[in-house]
N, C-alpha and C positions, 0 to 999 in steps of 0.2 A: 347133066342130071337125068336119071331115068324117070319113067312115068310113075307117079303115085296116084292111085285111084281112090284108096280109102285108108285113112290114118286114124288110129285111136290114141288120144292123149289122156294121160292119167296124172292127176295132181290136185291137191286141195288142202284145205284146212286154213292156210294162211296166205297172205299176199306174196310171200317169198316163193311159194310154189306156183301160185296162179298167174302172176304177172309174166314170168318167163313163158309159161304155157300159152298165154294169149298172144304174146309177141311172136312166138314160133308159129302159132296158128295163122297169124296175119302173113308171115313169110310164106307159109304153105299156099295160102290163097293167092298171093301175088304171082307165084311161079306156076301153080297148078290151079287155075280158076275153076276147074270142074271137080276137084278133089272133094271127096266126102270126108268131113272132119267131125269126129264124134269125141266128146270129152266125157270122162268118168269122174264123178264127184260123190261126196258123202252127203247125208241128209242135212247136216248142221254146219258145214264148212262155209267159208267166205265165198267159195265158188258159186254158191247159189245167188249171191248178190252181184257177182262180177261177170260170170261167163254168159248167161242168157242175154243181158243188155248189150254185150259185145257181138251178138249175132251168131253164136255157136250153139250147137246141139249139146245140151248137158243131160246125161243119163245118170241118175242117182242109184247107187248100189250100197248095200250094207258095208260099213267099214268100221273096224274095231282097233282100238289102241293095242299095240303089241306089248305084252307084259315084259318088264325089265327084271322081274324077280320071280321066284318059285312061289306061286300062290294059286288060289282058286281060279283066277282068270287064265292062268297058264293051262289048267286042265280043260278049260272051255275053248281054248284057242283053235285046236284042229277042227272042231265042228263049225265054229264061227267062220273060219277061213275057208272051209269047204263051201259053205253057203255063199260067201262073198265071191269066191273065185268062180263058182257056178254061174252067178249072176253076171259077172264080167264076161265069162265065156259066151253066154247067150248073146250078149250085145256084139262081141267080136265076130261071132258067126253071122249074126243078122246083117252087119254092115260089110262083111267080107273084107276084113282089114288086111292090109299088106304089112303093117308094122304097128307095134305099140311103143310109144315114146312116153317115158315116165319122168316126172319132175319132183317126185317125193310126196310125202304125206301118206297116211295110212291107207288111203284109197288106192295107192299105186300097187300095193302088195298083191291083192287079188288079180289085178290086171297083169302083173308079171307072171303069176302062177298060171293064169288061163292061157297067156300067149306061149309060155314054155310048153304046156301040154299039147299045144297045137303046132309046135315047132315053128312059130312065127318069129321073125326078127324082133328083138327087144333093144331099144336104145334108152340109156339112163342118163339124165342130165343132173349133175350134182354141183352145188355151189359152196358147200360147207366142209370143214375139217374139224372133227371126223365126220364122215358121211352120216346122214340121218338113218334111223333104224330101218325104215322102209326101203331105202335105196341100198343099204348094206345087204338086206335080204335079197333084193333083186339082183345084186351083183353075183349071186350064186348061179344065176341062170343065163348070164350073158357076159361077153367081153367087150361089148359096145358101150363104153363108158366115156362120157364127155364131161368136162369140168369148166367152170367159169373163169378161174384165175390161174395164172402160170405157176404160182407157188404151191398149188394143191398137190401135184404129183410128188413133190419133195417132202410134203408134210404128212402124208398118209401112205402106208404100204399098199393099201387096197386101191389107191388111185395112181400107182406108179406108172401103169401103162395107159392111162386115160389120155384122150385127145383134148387139148386145150382149145376150146371154141369161143370162150367168152360167155357172157350172159345175154340171152335175148332180151332186148329192151323194147319198150313200147315205141312205135314209130315216131310219135310226137316228140319223144325224148331223144331217140337215136339220131334224128335229123334236126335237132334243135340248134338254131343259131341264136345264142343268148343276146348278142348285141342288137340284132334286128328286131327281136321280140320284146326287148326290155321296156321300151316306151309303152307298148300295149299292156304289158304285165303290170307296170306301176299304175297305170290308169285304172286297170281292172280292180286293183285292191285299194285305190284311193291313196296311193303312196306318193311322196314328193320325189321329183327327179334330182334334187340338189343335195340329198342326204343319203348316207349309206343304209343298206337294208340288211338286217339279221333275219335269216329265214330259219324257223325253228320247227322241227318235226320229229316226233318219236316213233314214226312208222304209222301204218294204217290203223293200228289199235291205239297208238299214243303211248306216252311214257310219263308217269306221274312225277318222277323225280325231275325230269327236264322241265315239265310244265311249271312246277312250283318254283324251281330255281330261277327261271327266266322271269316269271311273273313277279317274283320277289325282288328282282333287280330292275323292274320296269322304270322306276323313277330315275335311277342312276343312268340307265341307258338313254332315256328320253332327254335328260339334261345334258348328256354328252352328244346329243344330236344324232342318235342312232334310232332309226325306225325298226319296228319288229313286225314281221309277218309270221304268225304263230298258228300252226295246225294243232288243234287240241287232240285229235285222234278219236276215231269212232267209238271206242270203248272206254274212254276216260271221262272222269267227272269234270264239270266246268270249274274254272278257277277265277279268282278275282284279279282284275287289273284296274289300277287307279283311273278314274275318269277324267282327271284334269291334267293330263300329260301335254306338254307343249309340242310334241311331234306324234305322228300316228303310231299306234300299237293295234294292229289288226288281228283279231282272233277268228279263225274259221273252224267249225267242228271237224270237217273232213275236206280234203282237196283231191278231187279226181284228176284235175288237170295240173299235174305236178310240174309240167313244163313251164307253166306260168310262174310258179313259185321259184323254180330254178332261174328263170330269166330275170326275175326281180332281185334275186339274191346277190349281195356282195360277199356274204359269208353265211355258212350254214352251221347250225348246231343240231346234231342228229344222233341216232343210234348207229351201230356198226353192222346192221344187217347186210347180207350179200347184195341185195337189190339196190339198197341205198348206196353202198360203196361203188357198185358198178355204174350207177347213174351219175353220181357226183364226179367220178373220174372220167367217164366218157365225155362229159360236157365241160369239164374243167372248173368245177365249183370248189373253191377252198372250203374245207369243212373241219369242224371240231367234232370228233367222234366220242360218244359216251356209250361204250359197250354195255349191253344188257348183262347184269351181274349174275343172274340166277340161271346159269347154263354151264356148258363145258368150255366156255371161253371162245367159241367160234367167232363171235363178233369182234373180239380183240384181234384174233388172227386175221380176220377179213381186213381190218383197218390198218394194222401195223405196217404192212409193206408200203402203203400210201404215205403214212406218216414218216417212215424212214426215208422215203424218196423226197420229202419236203412238201407234200401236197396237203398236209393237214396236221392237226394236233389230236392228242389222245388224252382223255381224262377219265379217271375211274368214276363210276356212278356215285360212290360215297363222297367223293371230293367235289362234286358239282353243287355249288351253293351260290346264293346271290353274291357273296363276297368274292368267290372265285371268278364269277362273271365280271364283276367290277374290275378286278385286278388284271384279268387276262383277255376277256372278250372285247372290252371297250377299247383298249389300246390297239388291238389287232384290227377291229372294224374301222378304226379311224386312220389306218395306214394303207392307202391304196397301192403303194409300191410293193409292200410285202404281200398283200392279197393277190396282186397280179402274179408275183413269182410263185406263190403257192398254187394258184389256179393252173399255171403252166405246168408245174411239176405233177399235179394231179392228172392233167390231160395226157401226159406222157405215159402214165400208168394204165390208162383206160383204153377201151375199144368200143366201137359202135356197131360192129358187124356180127355180134353173137348169133342173131337169128339166121343169117345167111350161112355162117360157118356150121351151125348145128344142122341146118337143112342139107348141106353137102354131106355131112357125116351120116345122116339118116339115109340118104339116097345110096351111099356106098354100102351101108349095112343091108339094104334091101337087094341091091345088085348082087351081093355075095351069097344070097340065100340059095 
């Protein structure tokens, strides 16, 4: 690895962009303790809640959603983008950046433009198919494209020549030994060690369909001897759970220490976001994926290879009901042999070294400058 003195990281809006950015920042700091790490974010994105507490310098610049149709916003885009790129460029010059690494989100576009104008190396990390709008634009300025999953280059023409590096994962998850942490995790959530645990999460924001379906099946789950650890999600409304259940049903609004949830879980019910799929497969958690329906189906594409390999199940959002949970989830959660087989299949599909592999790629890009 060559020496890196100053790196600008761009990404924001959602956890899917921010968590890999933070994991990569941690890898940078491990290998280059003196490196200057500067992150670019937007005024209202989740990066404002997640990046400063992690100890990294966050610089906020104007960021605007790129229009997908011909309208008034399209006419305003050049002026807005000029202002955003100018702001990003001032920061890049101030910190004397060696490279810009982007993880997507609208804040990445001005960073790519500013780096391109300065002939700085640009590395883009993409986890979805098709790539997000911001990264698609960034790909016009660089050939240094890294992806999270081995299926992506076959699924999208724009990713055909991309380097498969995996998804940078938080250290606590990438190094997680579920068996050794399980007792501590169960005690942390006041869960019993003699009963299976269904871990439920709709992502950092939450998923109303998942929340209501599982809560609606609470009595059936409890009387089948299945405990539930349920992450409501930071932007989801509370839901009712019966108070007289014979086994624990634990609801937490948000879970920053996801490694504890994974360690406690025998089975997970979740969305199919790229970060979730990368985490569940890296540590071998059998999962039932409920892809977000209002999109271009990237969550289904994320989860499908895992399901086809035997590492999970896939259910449409519209089909997830309390009755479906009773028919499908309860028998599965009570079958330790099948869960073990699914977990092993999931682990064969995952990888834990995305942060290190991406760092190698970035160092190569800088060395070629």
